[in-house]
N, C-alpha and C positions, 0 to 999 in steps of 0.2 A: 861403600855406597852411602850417599847422603840420605838421611831420614827425610820422609815426606812431610809436607806441611800438615800439622795436626788437623785431623777432622774428627769431630765428635758427633756421635749419634745420640740425640736427646729424646728419650721416650717420654712423651707428654710435654713436648716443648712449647705448646701454646697455653699451658696452665700458669698458675700463679708463680711457682718456683721455677718451673721449666723455662718460662719466657725470660726470667732473670738470668738463668744459666746461659741461654742462647745469646742474650745481649752481652754478658760478661765475656763469653768465649770469643765473640766477634771482636771485642775491644782488645783482646789479647792476641789477635792475629790468627785465630783458628777458623777453619771452615766448619760450618754447622749444618747438620741435617736434623730435622725434627720429624718424629712420627707420632701420630695421634689417630683416634678413630675417625675423625672428620677430615684431617689433613688441612684444616683451615689455618691460615696465618693468625698470629696473636693480635688481639685488639684490646685496648684498655677498657675498663668498665664503662666508659662513656662512648665506646665504639670507635675510638681513634686508632690509626695504624702508624706507629712510630717509624721513623726513617729506616732504622736498622732492620726492620722486618723484611724488607726487600732483599736483604743479603743472606737470608736463611732459605735452605731448600726444604720446603714444607711438603711432607708426604703423608698420605693416608695409609694406615696399617693397623692391624689388630695385634697387640702384644701377645695374646694367647694363641695366635696363629703365625708361627715363624715363617711360613711360606710367603706371607705378605711383606716381609722385610728382609728375607735372607740375602737378597741381591745387594743390600746396602751394607752388610756387615764386613765383607772383605776390605772395603775401602775405609773403614772406620779405625782410627787409632785408639779410640776409647768409646765406651758406651756409658751414658749417664741415665739412670732409671729414676725418674721423678714421679711416676704414676703412683697414686695412692689416695686414700680417703680417710678423713678423721671420723666421719659418720657415714653409715651406709645409706642414709638419705642424702644424696649428693646435692640437694637443693640448698644445703647450708652454704655452699660456696658462693652462690648468687646472693644470698642474704648478707654474707660477710662483705662482698664487694660493693653492695648497695648501701651498707650500713643500716640494714633493716632489722632493728632490735626485736620487735614483736615476732617477726617471721623466724628469726634465728632461735629465739627462746622457745617457740612452739616446736620447732624441729628437734631441738635438743631434748625437750621434755618428752616428745613422742618416741624418740629413739632410746632414751635412757630409762624413762619411767613408765611410758605408755605402750602404745601399740606399734611402734616402729619396728623395722626388721631386725634390729640388734637388741631389742629390749628383752627378749627371752633368752636367758643364758643357756638354755637347753637346746635351742634351735641351732642347727648346723647351717653354716653359710656355704658349704661345699656345693659348687655348681652354679650358685646364683651369681649373675654377672656383676652386680654392684656390691657384693659382700666383701667383708674384710679379707676373707680367704682368697677371693679372686683378685681383688685390686691391690692389696698390700703384700700378698705372698706369692700366689701362683703366677701372676703375670711377670714378676721379677725373676722368678726361677726359670720360667720358660725362655725369657729373653737371654738370661745368663747362659743357659744350656746352648742356645743357638750361637751365641757369641763365642763361647769357648770352643765350639765345634767348627767354627769358620776358619778358613785359611786366609791370612792377610795378603792383600795384593799390593801392599805398599811397604817399602823398607821402614823398619822401626829402630829406635835407639833405646829400647827398654821394653819391659813387659806391658801388654795391653791392659789398661785398667778397666774394671767393671765397677762403677760407682753407684751404689744403691743408697737412696735417700731413706733412711730409717727415722728414728725419733727417740728422744729421751722419754722416760716414763714419768710424765708430769700431769697428765690429764685425768687420771682416775680420782674420784669416782664419778666425775661429771661426764666422762666418756667411757663407754664399755671397755672392760679389760681386754676384750678380744682385739681391740685396735692395736695395742702394744704387743700382745701375744703373737699376732700374725707378723708383725714387724720383726720380732726376734726369731720366729720360725724361718722367715725369709733369709735373715742373716746367716743362720746355721746352715741352711741348704746351699746358699751361695758359697759359703766357706768350703763345703764338701765338694762342690763342682770345680772350684779353682785349686783346691789342695793338691800338691804334687805336680802342678803344671807350671814350670818356671816362666812360661811365655805369657802368663796372665797373673794379675793380682786383684784382690778384692778390697774395696773401701766401703765402709758403712758410715755414712754421714748421719750423726745423731743431733739434730738441732733441738732446741727447746721451743718455746713459743716463737714463731716466725711472724714478724710484723711489717707493715708498710702503712704509713699515714694516709696515703691517697688511694691505693688499690684495695686496702682492707682497713678502713678507718676505725672500725670497732676494736681492732687489735691494739691501737696506740695507747688508750688509757690503761688497759690491762697490762701492757708491756711496761708502762711507766711504774705501775705499782710493783710488779714483779722485779723490775730492775732495782728499785729502792730496797725491796726486801733482800735481794741478793747482796747488795752493797752493805746493808746493816749486818747481815750474817757474816760477810767476809771480814768486816772491820771490828766485829765484836771481840773484846778481850778474851783470850783463851780461858776456859773454865766458867765463863759467864753463861748461864742457862739461856737458850734461844728457843723460839717457837718450833723450829725444825727439829732440834734436839729432843724437845718434849714429845713431839709426834712420833719420832723414831723409837723413843723409849716406850711410849704407849703401845705402839705397834708390836713391840717385842713381847709384851705381856699377854697377848692373845695367842692361843694355839694356832698353829699353821693349818690352813684348810686346803692348801694346794698340794699337788702331787710332787714327789721328789724330782720329777722331770720338768717341772714348771720353769720357764725361762724368765719369770718376773717375780718380784716380791709378792707374797701372799696378801699383804695388807695394803689397801689404798692409802693409808696414812703415810706410808713411805713415799708414795707418789706425790702427795701433797707437800711433804717435806722437800722433795726434789724441786718442786715448782717454786718453793720459797728461797731456794739457795742457788739454783742455776739461772743465770740472767737470760732474758729473751735476746733474740738476735735478728737484726734487719735482714730482709730477704736478699738484698744485694751482697751482704757479707757472706751469707751462706753460699750464694752463687760464685763469689770469688774463690772461696775455699774449695768448692767443687771443681772449678776449672784448674786450680793448682793440683788437686788430686788426680785429675784426668790427664795431666802431663806425663807422657811415657818416661820422661827422665826422672821424675820424682819417685824413685823406687823406695824412698824412705816413708812415703805416705801409704799405709796399708792398715787393714783392720779397722777398729773403731776410731772415729774422729768425732770427738765431742765438742761442745761449745768453746771450751778453753783452748783446745787444739786448733779449732777453726780460727779463733782470734790470733793465735800464734802464727798460723800459716799466712794470714793476710797482713801481718805486721802490727796488729793491735797490741798495745801495751797499756797497763794501768798500774796505779800505785800498788806496790807489793807483788806485782807479777810482771815479768818481762818475757820476751819471746824465748829466751833461754830456759825458762821454767816449764815450758810446755813440752810434753812428750807424747808421741804417738802410741796408742794402746793397740796391741795386736790381738787381744782377746775379744770374743763376742760378749 
C-alpha cells in the first residue's frame, strides 16, 4: 500500500518557530495542521497574513487537554511540538517582535533578578499555566502520550516521528536554570514514552539562539556577535587558550552544587562557554531541519539534533566541516 501524503501536526504553529515550520512543510509538499490555544492563523508582527497561511488547517486546542485534539492524531504522520517559553513572563515575545529594548530589559530583570514568577529558585511552577514546567515540559509530555497512544488511519512508510523543540544550554545566568532543566526533563520523559515502540521515534531539536532580522530584530546583532565568537573558537589553533576554555576551566574549580540527578551542568559558566562556541541559527534553517526530521522515511534522524547536525541535514557546509562530518546523536 502506498504511503499517504505526509501530514504534520504542529503544536504552536502560529508562533515564531511554529509558523516557520508550517511554511517550510508546505514548501516540501506536506499537508499541515496547526493547533494553538486560540486557533488563530499566523500573522506577521505588522499584522500581515502571508499567502501560505491559507493552506494551513488552523485549529484551536489545548496541549494539556488531549481530548481537544485527539481526533487530529490518527491522520498525522508526524507531530512537531514547538510550544515553549524562554521566560515565564511571556510578554517578552511581543517585546522581541517589536524590537522594544526597554520593555525586554525590564521583563528580563524582573524575571531573573526581581519579582518575576521565575525569580525565586525555591518557588515551584507546578500547575501554573505559564510556568516552565507547564509550557516546556508537561505540555510536550501530554501531547507525546496522546500521539503514541493513537492508531494511525493512514498508511506509513516508517515510524511516526515526534519532534520536540528543545534547546542548547546557552542562556544561563541571564535566563533562569529552570528553563533548560525543564527542556531536559521533557526529553527524558519523551524518550521513555517512545522507548521500545518501533512504530514511533523521538527527535529532540536543540537550537542555539534562533534569530530573524525582521520578525525579531533584536536578535540579529546578538547573533552576529555570537557567530563571530563561534568562528574564532572554531578556527583557533589547537592548544591556544580561548575564552570558552578559560570559562570551562574556571567552572571546574568550583564545587558542584547540583544533585547527581541534575540534567545540566552545575555552573552557568559552562552555559556561557556554550554560547561562545555554538553558532546561532536562522529560524528558517531550524524549520527546514525539523521538516526533514518529521519525514517518516528518515529513520536515521532520531535522538538529539544539535546545530551542527541541523546544518548537515539541510546541506549546510563550511570550511573544515562538511555534511559527512555530521552525526546524529541518540543520547539525551
